[in-house]
The first five atom37 places (N, CA, C, CB, O) and aatype in JSON, in Angstrom:
{
  "aatype": [20, 20, 20, 20, 20, 20, 20, 20, 20, 20, 20, 20, 20, 20, 20, 20, 20, 20, 20, 20, 20, 20, 20, 20, 20, 20, 20, 20, 20, 20, 20, 20, 20, 20, 20, 20, 20, 20, 20, 20, 20, 20, 20, 20, 20, 20, 20, 20, 20, 20, 20, 20, 20, 20, 20, 20, 20, 20, 20, 20, 20, 20, 20, 20, 20, 20, 20, 20, 20, 20, 20, 20, 20, 20, 20, 20, 20, 20, 20, 20, 20, 20, 20, 20, 20, 20, 20, 20, 20, 20, 20, 20, 20, 20, 20, 20, 20, 20, 20, 20, 20, 20, 20, 20, 20, 20, 20, 20, 20, 20, 20, 20, 20, 20, 20, 20],
  "atom_mask": [
    [1, 1, 1, 1, 1],
    [1, 1, 1, 1, 1],
    [1, 1, 1, 1, 1],
    [1, 1, 1, 1, 1],
    [1, 1, 1, 1, 1],
    [1, 1, 1, 1, 1],
    [1, 1, 1, 1, 1],
    [1, 1, 1, 1, 1],
    [1, 1, 1, 1, 1],
    [1, 1, 1, 1, 1],
    [1, 1, 1, 1, 1],
    [1, 1, 1, 1, 1],
    [1, 1, 1, 1, 1],
    [1, 1, 1, 1, 1],
    [1, 1, 1, 1, 1],
    [1, 1, 1, 1, 1],
    [1, 1, 1, 1, 1],
    [1, 1, 1, 1, 1],
    [1, 1, 1, 1, 1],
    [1, 1, 1, 1, 1],
    [1, 1, 1, 1, 1],
    [1, 1, 1, 1, 1],
    [1, 1, 1, 1, 1],
    [1, 1, 1, 1, 1],
    [1, 1, 1, 1, 1],
    [1, 1, 1, 1, 1],
    [1, 1, 1, 1, 1],
    [1, 1, 1, 1, 1],
    [1, 1, 1, 1, 1],
    [1, 1, 1, 1, 1],
    [1, 1, 1, 1, 1],
    [1, 1, 1, 1, 1],
    [1, 1, 1, 1, 1],
    [1, 1, 1, 1, 1],
    [1, 1, 1, 1, 1],
    [1, 1, 1, 1, 1],
    [1, 1, 1, 1, 1],
    [1, 1, 1, 1, 1],
    [1, 1, 1, 1, 1],
    [1, 1, 1, 1, 1],
    [1, 1, 1, 1, 1],
    [1, 1, 1, 1, 1],
    [1, 1, 1, 1, 1],
    [1, 1, 1, 1, 1],
    [1, 1, 1, 1, 1],
    [1, 1, 1, 1, 1],
    [1, 1, 1, 1, 1],
    [1, 1, 1, 1, 1],
    [1, 1, 1, 1, 1],
    [1, 1, 1, 1, 1],
    [1, 1, 1, 1, 1],
    [1, 1, 1, 1, 1],
    [1, 1, 1, 1, 1],
    [1, 1, 1, 1, 1],
    [1, 1, 1, 1, 1],
    [1, 1, 1, 1, 1],
    [1, 1, 1, 1, 1],
    [1, 1, 1, 1, 1],
    [1, 1, 1, 1, 1],
    [1, 1, 1, 1, 1],
    [1, 1, 1, 1, 1],
    [1, 1, 1, 1, 1],
    [1, 1, 1, 1, 1],
    [1, 1, 1, 1, 1],
    [1, 1, 1, 1, 1],
    [1, 1, 1, 1, 1],
    [1, 1, 1, 1, 1],
    [1, 1, 1, 1, 1],
    [1, 1, 1, 1, 1],
    [1, 1, 1, 1, 1],
    [1, 1, 1, 1, 1],
    [1, 1, 1, 1, 1],
    [1, 1, 1, 1, 1],
    [1, 1, 1, 1, 1],
    [1, 1, 1, 1, 1],
    [1, 1, 1, 1, 1],
    [1, 1, 1, 1, 1],
    [1, 1, 1, 1, 1],
    [1, 1, 1, 1, 1],
    [1, 1, 1, 1, 1],
    [1, 1, 1, 1, 1],
    [1, 1, 1, 1, 1],
    [1, 1, 1, 1, 1],
    [1, 1, 1, 1, 1],
    [1, 1, 1, 1, 1],
    [1, 1, 1, 1, 1],
    [1, 1, 1, 1, 1],
    [1, 1, 1, 1, 1],
    [1, 1, 1, 1, 1],
    [1, 1, 1, 1, 1],
    [1, 1, 1, 1, 1],
    [1, 1, 1, 1, 1],
    [1, 1, 1, 1, 1],
    [1, 1, 1, 1, 1],
    [1, 1, 1, 1, 1],
    [1, 1, 1, 1, 1],
    [1, 1, 1, 1, 1],
    [1, 1, 1, 1, 1],
    [1, 1, 1, 1, 1],
    [1, 1, 1, 1, 1],
    [1, 1, 1, 1, 1],
    [1, 1, 1, 1, 1],
    [1, 1, 1, 1, 1],
    [1, 1, 1, 1, 1],
    [1, 1, 1, 1, 1],
    [1, 1, 1, 1, 1],
    [1, 1, 1, 1, 1],
    [1, 1, 1, 1, 1],
    [1, 1, 1, 1, 1],
    [1, 1, 1, 1, 1],
    [1, 1, 1, 1, 1],
    [1, 1, 1, 1, 1],
    [1, 1, 1, 1, 1],
    [1, 1, 1, 1, 1],
    [1, 1, 1, 1, 1],
    [1, 1, 1, 1, 1]
  ],
  "atom_positions": [
    [[0.33, -16.19, -27.74], [1.45, -16.09, -26.58], [1.15, -17.36, -25.96], [1.34, -14.73, -25.45], [0.0, -17.8, -25.85]],
    [[2.1, -17.88, -25.58], [2.33, -19.36, -24.77], [1.92, -18.58, -23.4], [4.24, -20.25, -24.81], [1.92, -17.36, -23.2]],
    [[1.59, -19.57, -22.55], [1.4, -19.2, -20.77], [2.85, -18.79, -20.18], [0.81, -20.79, -19.72], [2.93, -17.79, -19.46]],
    [[4.03, -19.61, -20.5], [5.08, -19.33, -20.27], [5.91, -18.02, -20.7], [5.47, -20.26, -20.57], [6.8, -17.51, -20.02]],
    [[5.46, -17.59, -21.9], [5.77, -16.14, -22.48], [5.16, -15.03, -21.57], [5.13, -15.96, -24.01], [5.66, -14.0, -21.11]],
    [[3.84, -15.59, -21.45], [3.02, -14.5, -20.66], [3.44, -14.12, -19.01], [1.46, -15.06, -20.66], [3.34, -13.05, -18.41]],
    [[3.99, -15.58, -18.52], [4.39, -15.57, -17.4], [5.89, -14.63, -17.27], [4.42, -17.02, -17.04], [6.15, -13.81, -16.39]],
    [[6.67, -14.99, -18.34], [7.82, -14.15, -18.12], [7.69, -12.88, -18.37], [8.81, -14.51, -18.78], [8.48, -12.16, -17.76]],
    [[6.9, -12.33, -19.1], [6.89, -11.15, -19.23], [6.28, -10.47, -18.23], [6.47, -10.91, -20.26], [6.71, -9.34, -17.98]],
    [[5.0, -11.08, -17.33], [4.61, -10.47, -16.24], [5.87, -10.34, -15.2], [3.42, -11.23, -15.71], [5.93, -9.26, -14.62]],
    [[6.74, -11.17, -14.93], [7.69, -11.24, -13.99], [8.99, -10.05, -14.46], [8.16, -12.9, -13.91], [9.73, -9.33, -13.78]],
    [[8.89, -10.19, -15.58], [9.94, -9.03, -16.0], [9.44, -7.63, -15.71], [10.27, -9.07, -17.59], [10.37, -6.85, -15.49]],
    [[8.4, -7.16, -15.65], [7.97, -5.84, -15.71], [7.26, -5.57, -14.46], [7.14, -5.58, -16.89], [6.75, -4.46, -14.31]],
    [[7.18, -6.43, -13.59], [6.41, -6.39, -12.37], [7.32, -5.2, -11.44], [6.29, -8.07, -11.62], [6.76, -4.44, -10.64]],
    [[8.42, -5.18, -11.61], [8.88, -4.17, -10.39], [9.05, -2.68, -11.14], [10.55, -4.71, -9.59], [9.71, -1.78, -10.63]],
    [[8.36, -2.55, -12.4], [8.19, -1.39, -13.08], [7.07, -0.34, -12.11], [7.62, -1.84, -14.63], [7.21, 0.79, -11.64]],
    [[6.05, -1.22, -12.09], [5.02, -0.86, -11.67], [4.92, -0.77, -9.83], [4.11, -1.78, -12.39], [3.92, -0.55, -9.15]],
    [[6.29, -1.01, -9.4], [6.54, -0.79, -8.02], [6.38, 0.54, -7.14], [7.74, -1.14, -7.93], [6.03, 0.64, -5.96]],
    [[6.73, 1.51, -8.07], [6.64, 2.92, -7.81], [5.25, 3.43, -7.5], [7.16, 3.64, -8.94], [5.03, 4.25, -6.6]],
    [[4.06, 2.75, -8.51], [2.81, 3.2, -8.32], [2.28, 2.78, -7.23], [2.06, 2.94, -9.26], [1.16, 3.17, -6.88]],
    [[2.99, 1.92, -6.53], [1.95, 1.13, -5.28], [2.72, 1.37, -4.03], [1.71, -0.78, -5.46], [2.36, 0.8, -3.0]],
    [[4.33, 2.63, -4.02], [4.74, 3.14, -3.02], [4.29, 4.56, -2.33], [5.85, 3.1, -3.3], [4.24, 5.59, -3.01]],
    [[4.08, 4.55, -1.44], [4.11, 6.05, -0.78], [5.41, 6.1, 0.48], [2.34, 6.4, 0.04], [5.72, 5.2, 1.26]],
    [[6.03, 7.51, 0.35], [6.66, 7.86, 1.12], [6.08, 8.8, 2.26], [7.53, 8.24, 0.49], [5.33, 9.74, 2.0]],
    [[6.49, 8.43, 3.56], [5.61, 8.98, 4.64], [6.94, 9.6, 5.22], [4.6, 7.83, 5.69], [8.03, 9.08, 4.97]],
    [[6.77, 11.05, 6.24], [7.77, 11.46, 6.74], [8.13, 10.71, 7.9], [7.65, 12.68, 6.92], [7.22, 9.97, 8.29]],
    [[9.13, 10.67, 8.54], [9.36, 9.88, 9.93], [10.4, 10.9, 10.38], [9.95, 8.1, 9.87], [11.61, 10.87, 10.16]],
    [[9.71, 11.77, 11.02], [10.37, 12.93, 12.02], [10.82, 12.33, 13.4], [9.21, 14.17, 12.38], [11.83, 12.67, 14.01]],
    [[9.88, 11.35, 13.79], [10.35, 10.86, 15.18], [11.45, 9.94, 15.12], [9.25, 10.17, 15.93], [11.93, 9.68, 16.22]],
    [[11.98, 9.38, 14.1], [12.78, 8.33, 13.82], [12.77, 7.18, 14.2], [13.66, 8.53, 14.01], [13.78, 6.66, 14.66]],
    [[11.31, 6.35, 14.05], [10.82, 5.29, 14.21], [11.39, 4.1, 13.17], [9.48, 5.58, 14.18], [11.86, 4.35, 12.06]],
    [[11.25, 2.73, 13.78], [12.3, 2.01, 13.03], [11.2, 0.95, 13.56], [14.17, 2.01, 13.44], [10.69, 0.93, 14.68]],
    [[10.89, -0.18, 12.16], [10.25, -1.1, 12.4], [9.49, -1.35, 11.01], [9.51, -0.88, 13.6], [9.85, -0.69, 10.03]],
    [[8.34, -2.38, 10.89], [7.68, -3.11, 10.14], [6.05, -3.12, 10.38], [8.28, -4.33, 10.28], [5.73, -3.83, 11.33]],
    [[4.95, -2.48, 9.72], [3.68, -3.01, 10.41], [3.06, -3.34, 9.03], [2.74, -1.87, 11.49], [3.37, -2.93, 7.91]],
    [[1.99, -4.31, 9.49], [0.75, -4.36, 8.44], [-0.28, -3.52, 8.66], [0.1, -5.62, 8.35], [-0.58, -3.26, 9.82]],
    [[-1.11, -2.87, 7.4], [-2.16, -2.56, 7.89], [-3.22, -2.85, 6.59], [-2.04, -1.13, 8.51], [-2.79, -3.0, 5.45]],
    [[-4.58, -2.9, 6.9], [-5.37, -2.68, 5.94], [-5.88, -1.58, 5.55], [-6.12, -3.26, 6.06], [-6.44, -0.96, 6.45]],
    [[-5.91, -0.93, 4.21], [-6.62, 0.38, 4.15], [-8.04, 0.16, 2.85], [-5.25, 1.73, 3.65], [-7.91, -0.33, 1.73]],
    [[-9.1, 0.6, 3.37], [-10.39, 0.53, 2.49], [-9.76, 1.75, 1.88], [-12.11, 0.6, 3.2], [-9.25, 2.7, 2.47]],
    [[-9.91, 1.54, 0.52], [-9.86, 2.96, -0.49], [-10.84, 3.32, -1.07], [-9.04, 2.99, -1.58], [-11.54, 2.37, -1.43]],
    [[-11.35, 4.63, -1.42], [-12.4, 5.02, -1.79], [-11.87, 6.08, -3.15], [-13.19, 5.6, -0.5], [-10.84, 6.74, -3.0]],
    [[-12.46, 6.15, -4.12], [-12.09, 7.41, -5.2], [-11.81, 8.64, -5.12], [-12.85, 7.66, -5.92], [-12.82, 9.18, -4.66]],
    [[-10.92, 9.49, -5.33], [-10.62, 10.88, -4.78], [-10.75, 11.5, -6.19], [-9.03, 11.12, -3.91], [-11.87, 11.68, -6.68]],
    [[-9.54, 11.85, -6.9], [-9.69, 12.19, -8.23], [-8.79, 11.56, -9.26], [-9.57, 13.51, -8.31], [-7.65, 11.16, -9.05]],
    [[-9.48, 11.52, -10.44], [-8.27, 10.95, -11.43], [-8.47, 9.75, -11.21], [-6.71, 11.31, -11.2], [-9.56, 9.23, -10.95]],
    [[-6.79, 8.94, -11.37], [-6.53, 7.94, -10.83], [-6.13, 7.65, -9.34], [-5.82, 7.62, -11.53], [-5.43, 6.7, -9.0]],
    [[-6.63, 8.52, -8.55], [-6.05, 8.77, -6.85], [-7.03, 7.95, -6.01], [-6.13, 10.61, -6.21], [-8.14, 7.9, -6.55]],
    [[-6.98, 7.5, -5.2], [-7.83, 7.12, -4.04], [-7.32, 7.79, -2.63], [-7.83, 5.49, -3.92], [-6.23, 8.33, -2.43]],
    [[-8.31, 7.61, -1.8], [-8.39, 8.24, -0.62], [-8.3, 7.36, 0.42], [-9.46, 8.97, -0.52], [-9.26, 6.59, 0.32]],
    [[-7.52, 7.04, 1.54], [-8.02, 6.01, 2.39], [-9.01, 6.23, 3.21], [-7.17, 5.55, 3.08], [-8.84, 7.1, 4.07]],
    [[-10.16, 5.57, 3.17], [-11.4, 5.83, 4.14], [-11.4, 5.13, 5.58], [-12.7, 5.31, 3.41], [-12.02, 5.51, 6.58]],
    [[-10.71, 4.21, 5.47], [-10.48, 3.66, 6.92], [-9.24, 2.65, 6.73], [-11.94, 2.83, 7.59], [-8.89, 1.96, 5.77]],
    [[-8.66, 2.84, 8.19], [-7.0, 2.25, 8.11], [-6.86, 1.46, 9.29], [-5.68, 3.5, 8.15], [-6.98, 2.04, 10.37]],
    [[-6.61, 0.06, 9.29], [-7.0, -0.87, 10.51], [-5.35, -1.46, 10.57], [-8.5, -2.27, 10.14], [-4.88, -2.05, 9.6]],
    [[-4.65, -1.25, 11.68], [-3.47, -1.6, 12.3], [-3.69, -3.21, 11.97], [-3.33, -1.08, 13.99], [-4.87, -3.52, 12.15]],
    [[-2.77, -4.46, 11.48], [-3.08, -5.79, 11.41], [-1.68, -6.18, 12.45], [-3.19, -6.46, 9.65], [-1.92, -6.89, 13.43]],
    [[-0.67, -5.84, 12.29], [0.59, -6.47, 13.2], [2.04, -5.72, 12.79], [0.77, -8.3, 12.87], [2.23, -4.95, 11.85]],
    [[2.69, -6.05, 13.46], [3.93, -5.73, 13.68], [4.5, -4.57, 14.72], [4.27, -5.5, 12.5], [4.12, -4.58, 15.89]],
    [[5.21, -3.8, 14.35], [6.08, -2.96, 15.26], [4.71, -1.87, 16.19], [7.43, -1.87, 14.04], [3.94, -1.17, 15.55]],
    [[4.69, -1.94, 17.34], [3.69, -1.23, 17.87], [3.75, 0.15, 17.75], [3.57, -1.53, 19.08], [2.73, 0.84, 17.73]],
    [[4.71, 0.56, 17.68], [5.08, 2.03, 17.46], [4.81, 2.8, 16.48], [6.17, 2.21, 17.46], [4.76, 4.03, 16.5]],
    [[4.59, 1.86, 15.35], [3.84, 2.33, 14.03], [2.55, 2.4, 14.2], [4.01, 1.49, 12.87], [2.05, 3.16, 13.36]],
    [[1.65, 1.86, 15.04], [0.23, 1.7, 15.17], [-0.21, 3.32, 14.6], [-0.26, 1.23, 16.92], [-0.82, 3.55, 13.56]],
    [[0.13, 4.05, 15.31], [-0.33, 5.38, 15.19], [-0.31, 6.38, 13.75], [0.45, 5.98, 16.18], [-0.94, 7.35, 13.34]],
    [[0.94, 5.43, 13.24], [0.84, 5.76, 11.69], [-0.65, 5.92, 10.75], [1.64, 4.57, 11.03], [-0.86, 6.59, 9.74]],
    [[-1.52, 5.05, 11.49], [-2.41, 5.14, 10.65], [-3.38, 6.14, 10.29], [-2.85, 4.38, 10.84], [-4.26, 5.97, 9.44]],
    [[-3.16, 7.36, 11.06], [-3.28, 8.97, 10.93], [-2.93, 9.24, 9.31], [-2.04, 9.88, 12.07], [-3.74, 9.57, 8.44]],
    [[-1.79, 9.07, 9.2], [-0.84, 9.67, 7.86], [-1.11, 9.08, 6.66], [0.72, 9.46, 7.99], [-1.11, 9.6, 5.54]],
    [[-1.44, 7.38, 7.14], [-1.75, 6.33, 6.02], [-3.7, 7.04, 5.42], [-1.7, 4.2, 7.02], [-4.03, 7.15, 4.24]],
    [[-4.45, 7.32, 6.42], [-5.31, 7.89, 6.38], [-5.69, 9.17, 5.21], [-5.22, 8.1, 7.49], [-6.67, 9.31, 4.48]],
    [[-4.67, 9.84, 5.36], [-4.61, 11.1, 4.77], [-4.35, 11.44, 3.72], [-4.06, 11.69, 5.19], [-4.75, 12.43, 3.11]],
    [[-3.03, 9.93, 3.14], [-2.74, 10.24, 1.77], [-3.6, 9.44, 0.88], [-1.33, 10.0, 1.46], [-4.6, 8.74, 1.0]],
    [[-2.64, 9.92, -0.32], [-3.65, 9.82, -1.62], [-2.68, 8.14, -2.19], [-3.52, 11.75, -3.1], [-1.6, 7.72, -1.79]],
    [[-3.33, 7.73, -2.91], [-2.62, 6.02, -3.6], [-3.18, 6.2, -4.72], [-3.1, 4.26, -2.91], [-4.29, 6.7, -4.88]],
    [[-2.21, 5.67, -5.87], [-2.44, 5.49, -7.02], [-3.73, 4.24, -7.35], [-1.08, 5.25, -7.51], [-3.5, 3.06, -7.1]],
    [[-4.6, 4.51, -7.73], [-5.84, 3.22, -7.84], [-6.58, 3.66, -9.02], [-7.06, 3.06, -6.39], [-6.84, 4.85, -9.18]],
    [[-6.96, 2.66, -9.93], [-8.03, 2.85, -10.77], [-9.09, 2.11, -10.11], [-7.76, 2.42, -12.18], [-8.86, 1.25, -9.26]],
    [[-10.33, 2.45, -10.52], [-11.58, 1.64, -9.97], [-12.49, 1.12, -11.05], [-12.48, 2.54, -9.02], [-12.5, 1.55, -12.21]],
    [[-13.18, 0.23, -10.61], [-14.12, -0.33, -11.62], [-15.02, 0.73, -11.86], [-14.88, -1.62, -11.2], [-14.83, 1.72, -11.16]],
    [[-16.08, 0.78, -12.77], [-16.97, 1.75, -13.26], [-18.32, 1.22, -12.31], [-17.13, 1.7, -15.1], [-19.3, 0.77, -12.91]],
    [[-18.32, 1.28, -11.24], [-19.45, 1.41, -10.33], [-20.28, 2.46, -9.39], [-19.16, 0.73, -9.7], [-19.52, 3.34, -9.0]],
    [[-21.31, 2.58, -9.02], [-21.7, 3.66, -8.47], [-21.26, 4.19, -6.77], [-23.06, 3.47, -8.67], [-21.23, 5.34, -6.33]],
    [[-20.96, 2.93, -6.06], [-19.93, 3.06, -5.0], [-18.87, 2.23, -4.68], [-20.47, 3.13, -3.99], [-18.87, 1.63, -3.61]],
    [[-17.75, 2.08, -5.68], [-16.63, 1.78, -5.63], [-15.63, 1.92, -4.31], [-16.29, 2.36, -6.6], [-15.36, 3.04, -3.87]],
    [[-15.24, 0.96, -3.86], [-14.18, 0.55, -2.77], [-13.38, -0.38, -2.72], [-14.59, 0.35, -1.81], [-13.66, -1.57, -2.88]],
    [[-12.21, 0.11, -2.46], [-10.99, -1.43, -2.85], [-10.55, -1.71, -1.46], [-9.22, -1.06, -4.02], [-10.43, -0.69, -0.79]],
    [[-10.28, -2.84, -0.82], [-9.61, -3.02, 0.46], [-8.4, -3.5, -0.11], [-10.3, -4.0, 1.54], [-8.35, -4.3, -1.04]],
    [[-7.47, -3.01, 0.43], [-5.89, -3.29, 0.1], [-4.96, -3.51, 1.17], [-5.29, -2.17, -0.62], [-5.0, -2.67, 2.07]],
    [[-3.99, -4.58, 1.29], [-3.04, -4.77, 2.74], [-1.84, -3.97, 2.03], [-2.55, -6.71, 3.37], [-1.57, -3.86, 0.83]],
    [[-1.16, -3.39, 3.28], [-0.25, -2.55, 2.73], [0.99, -2.79, 3.94], [-0.92, -0.91, 2.49], [0.65, -3.24, 5.04]],
    [[2.07, -2.54, 3.72], [3.46, -2.76, 4.45], [3.95, -1.49, 4.91], [4.58, -3.41, 3.53], [4.1, -0.64, 4.04]],
    [[4.19, -1.23, 5.94], [4.96, 0.37, 6.18], [6.28, -0.24, 6.84], [3.99, 1.72, 7.48], [6.37, -1.13, 7.68]],
    [[7.39, 0.58, 6.13], [8.66, -0.05, 6.64], [9.57, 1.44, 6.84], [9.4, -1.33, 5.39], [9.95, 2.33, 6.07]],
    [[9.68, 1.16, 8.39], [10.74, 2.58, 8.79], [11.89, 1.96, 9.42], [10.05, 3.85, 10.0], [12.05, 0.95, 10.11]],
    [[12.72, 2.99, 8.94], [14.17, 2.87, 9.4], [14.63, 4.21, 10.51], [15.19, 2.89, 7.9], [14.14, 5.32, 10.27]],
    [[15.49, 4.06, 11.59], [15.34, 5.33, 12.37], [16.44, 6.3, 11.76], [15.56, 5.09, 14.04], [16.62, 7.47, 12.07]],
    [[17.15, 5.53, 10.8], [18.47, 6.68, 9.94], [17.66, 7.38, 8.89], [20.0, 5.74, 8.94], [18.27, 8.28, 8.31]],
    [[16.44, 7.16, 8.52], [15.58, 7.5, 7.31], [14.8, 8.49, 7.64], [14.74, 6.45, 6.78], [14.3, 8.48, 8.77]],
    [[14.49, 9.68, 6.64], [13.91, 10.49, 6.99], [12.48, 10.22, 6.53], [14.51, 11.54, 6.67], [11.54, 10.77, 7.09]],
    [[12.3, 9.37, 5.49], [11.05, 9.09, 5.42], [10.74, 7.11, 5.86], [10.66, 9.67, 3.73], [11.62, 6.29, 6.14]],
    [[9.32, 6.88, 5.77], [8.99, 5.34, 6.02], [8.45, 5.16, 4.64], [7.85, 4.91, 7.35], [7.97, 6.22, 4.24]],
    [[8.33, 4.08, 3.69], [7.85, 3.34, 3.06], [6.8, 2.84, 3.13], [8.35, 2.78, 2.98], [6.84, 1.88, 3.9]],
    [[5.59, 3.07, 2.59], [4.64, 2.29, 2.73], [4.13, 1.73, 1.05], [3.57, 3.13, 3.63], [3.8, 2.52, 0.16]],
    [[4.16, 0.23, 0.9], [3.86, -0.62, -0.25], [2.49, -1.25, -0.12], [4.92, -1.7, -0.39], [2.11, -1.83, 0.89]],
    [[1.78, -1.1, -1.18], [0.59, -1.6, -1.35], [1.05, -3.09, -1.64], [-0.28, -0.84, -2.47], [1.99, -3.32, -2.39]],
    [[0.38, -4.03, -1.03], [0.73, -5.35, -1.4], [0.0, -5.75, -2.82], [0.32, -6.33, -0.2], [-1.12, -5.32, -3.12]],
    [[0.71, -6.54, -3.57], [-0.62, -7.29, -4.59], [-1.37, -8.03, -4.36], [-0.44, -7.94, -5.54], [-0.94, -8.99, -3.72]],
    [[-2.74, -8.04, -4.69], [-3.94, -9.07, -4.45], [-3.43, -10.1, -4.37], [-4.99, -9.24, -5.38], [-3.57, -10.58, -3.24]],
    [[-2.65, -10.93, -5.31], [-2.0, -12.04, -5.17], [-1.16, -12.59, -4.32], [-1.58, -12.12, -5.89], [-1.02, -13.81, -4.17]],
    [[-0.39, -11.46, -3.55], [0.55, -11.78, -2.65], [-0.11, -12.17, -1.53], [1.45, -10.79, -2.41], [0.36, -13.12, -0.9]],
    [[-1.29, -11.53, -1.08], [-1.95, -11.81, 0.12], [-2.49, -12.96, 0.36], [-2.81, -11.05, 0.32], [-3.44, -13.33, -0.34]],
    [[-2.01, -13.76, 1.36], [-2.41, -15.07, 1.37], [-3.56, -15.2, 2.84], [-0.9, -16.08, 1.42], [-4.21, -16.23, 3.01]],
    [[-3.62, -14.34, 3.53], [-4.38, -14.44, 4.85], [-4.57, -13.12, 5.14], [-3.67, -15.18, 6.05], [-3.8, -12.27, 4.68]],
    [[-5.87, -12.73, 6.12], [-6.24, -11.53, 6.42], [-5.2, -11.35, 7.66], [-7.85, -11.4, 6.68], [-5.33, -10.29, 8.26]],
    [[-4.34, -12.08, 8.07], [-3.37, -11.91, 9.51], [-2.11, -11.02, 8.86], [-2.69, -13.71, 10.31], [-1.17, -10.68, 9.58]]
  ]
}
């Protein structure tokens, strides 16, 4: 398989994995805005991970206190076979005042260009 064909297949199927990187969080206060967070993940059960630590990076200040909800959430994440695995991921939280839920999407590692 050529590199061009491989790149084409990756691009073609990339969106199929989006639901596995997406969480829905309740938005009872009708918040509006976007924010970036770091989440340190640790294994929970099966292919699920739990947030061990959450840090607000930037964005709409009113979303900053969503850290607690993110900390309690479960994420689809497989871990390497090590004794104490943890994975740091950057995530984007998007809320719309007219929606009942906020969308939280884990960035792909290759999409993270800086820690800011």
